[in-house]
N, C-alpha and C positions, 0 to 999 in steps of 0.2 A: 562223222555221224549227222550232222546238223544238214550238211549238203545232201545226204541220203534220204532225210525225212523232207526237205524240200521237194526232191526231184519225185517222191512219191506221193508228196500232198498235190502237186499239181496233177498228177493224175488223178488224184481223187478228186477234184474240183471238175473234172472232165466227166467222172463214173456219176457225180449228181446230176449234171447237166443232161448225159445221155440216158440215164434211167427216166428222168422226166420226159424226153422226148419220146419215148414209146407209149406215154400217157396221153399224146396228142391225139385226136381222133383224124384231124387233117394231115395228109401224107405233106404238105406245104410247110406247116410247122414244125413237124417232126424232122424233115430236113435241114430246115432252119438250125433247132437247135441242136442237131447233129453237126453241124458245121461249127457252132460254138465247143462243142466237146471235143471235135477233132483237132482244133487249135489247142486244147490242151494236152492232148495226146502226142502230137506231134513235138512239141516242146519236151514233153518228159520223155520220149523216145532219144531226140537229140542228144538231151541231159545224160541219159544213160549212154549214150554210144551207140545205139541199135540204128546205124544209118538206114538200112532199108525198112525198118518201121517206122523212122521218123520222116522220110522221103516219102513213102506210100501214104502217111498220111496227108501231106502237101494234096497228094492227088484226092484224097478223100475230101478235103476242104473244096477243091474245084468242084468235085462232083455233087457234092451238098448244095455247092451256090447253083449250078446247072440246073439240078433236079428242083431247086426253091424259086428257080426266076421263069418270066412268063414267056422266055424267048422260046419258039418251038423248037428252033433249031438246038439249044441248049440242052433240050429235055427229049432229043430226038436219040433212036436207035443208032444213026451216025455218032454223034458224040459219046455214046454208051460206048462203041469200037474205039471212038479215039481215048478215051481214059483207060480201055482196056490195055489198049496197044502202050499207051504210057506208063503203066503199072509195069509190063513186059520189059520198056525200055529201062525202068528203074530197078528192076532185077537183074537186069545185066550190068548196069552200072556201079550196083551197091553191091553186088554177090559177093559175099564172104564165107559161107558155107552152105549146106545143105537146107539149115533151117530159116534163110533169107528165103526159100521158098513158100513159108508159112504165111505170112502177112501178104503176100503178093496173090496167092491162091485166094487166099478170104477177101481179100478186096475186089479181086476179080468176080469171084462168086456174088458178093455185096453188090456190086455195082449191075449186074444183070439181073439179080433179083430186083432191086431198087429201079430199074429202068423198065419193068412190067408194070409200076404204078399199081401192084396189087398187094393190097395189104397183108393177105395171108401169105404170099411168096414172098413178101419182106420177111416177114416173120419167120418163117419157114428156113430160109438160107440163114437166118441169125442163128436160130437154136441148131441146126443139123451142121453148116459148114463153117461160120463167120468165128463162133464164140469157140468151138472145140481147137480149131486152127490157132486162134488169136489168144488161148490159154495156155498152149505148147510155147508157142513165141515167148509170151512173157516168160513162162517157167525159165527157158533158155537164155535171157536176155537178162534176167534178173529184176522183173518188172512186177513187183509184189502186187503193187496197186492195180496193174492190170490184171492181173489174174482175179484179185477181186471184183474191179470192173467188170470183167466177163461175166461172172458167176453174178453179179448184181444187174448185167444186161439180160442174161437168161430170166431172172427172176422177175424183170421187168415185161419182157415178151411174154411171158405164162400169166402174169398179172393182166395183160392187156387183153390177152386171148379171153381170161376167163372175165374180164369186164365186159367187152364186145361182143362176145360169142364167136368162136371159128366161123360160122357159117355169115356171120354179118360181116367179117373180114374180108370175106370173098368177092371184092369188088374191085374193080379198076378207076382210080381217082386221078382221072387226067390235070395236069396244071395247064393254065394258059389261058 
């Protein structure tokens, strides 16, 4: 029981950090905070034995690092393609059942959305694709904190839309 609580607590820490990430006006700060939260989620998934989820979060850490860097190559469409291909390799190497698809599809959609550097698209992908798929995966692997995390993420996205206004988020913020 103590192990279960500690495993879920790791995810809750990531939830707090991720919630705060969508309250950042700058995409660079959003990506930096998400990098820290992805480290928590990665550890959480590995502790649950969810190999596909944990491994795909390693790539999310890499993606957040790339997106928050000043290197033009790391936040280019070529790097987006590399990360998406690595997600597919992860799926192939960690396949255990049909729900292995869920975090991979969610992460590919999120990667493409984030590489647009458009705050509206980033939030829309989170609302429509990422969170619904991750909630399903979290349920199937027993990540109760993960389900809570995605619900908090949805709330945070909605709050950020309310705070900044949907039209004000329709801009591309290049980093570099």
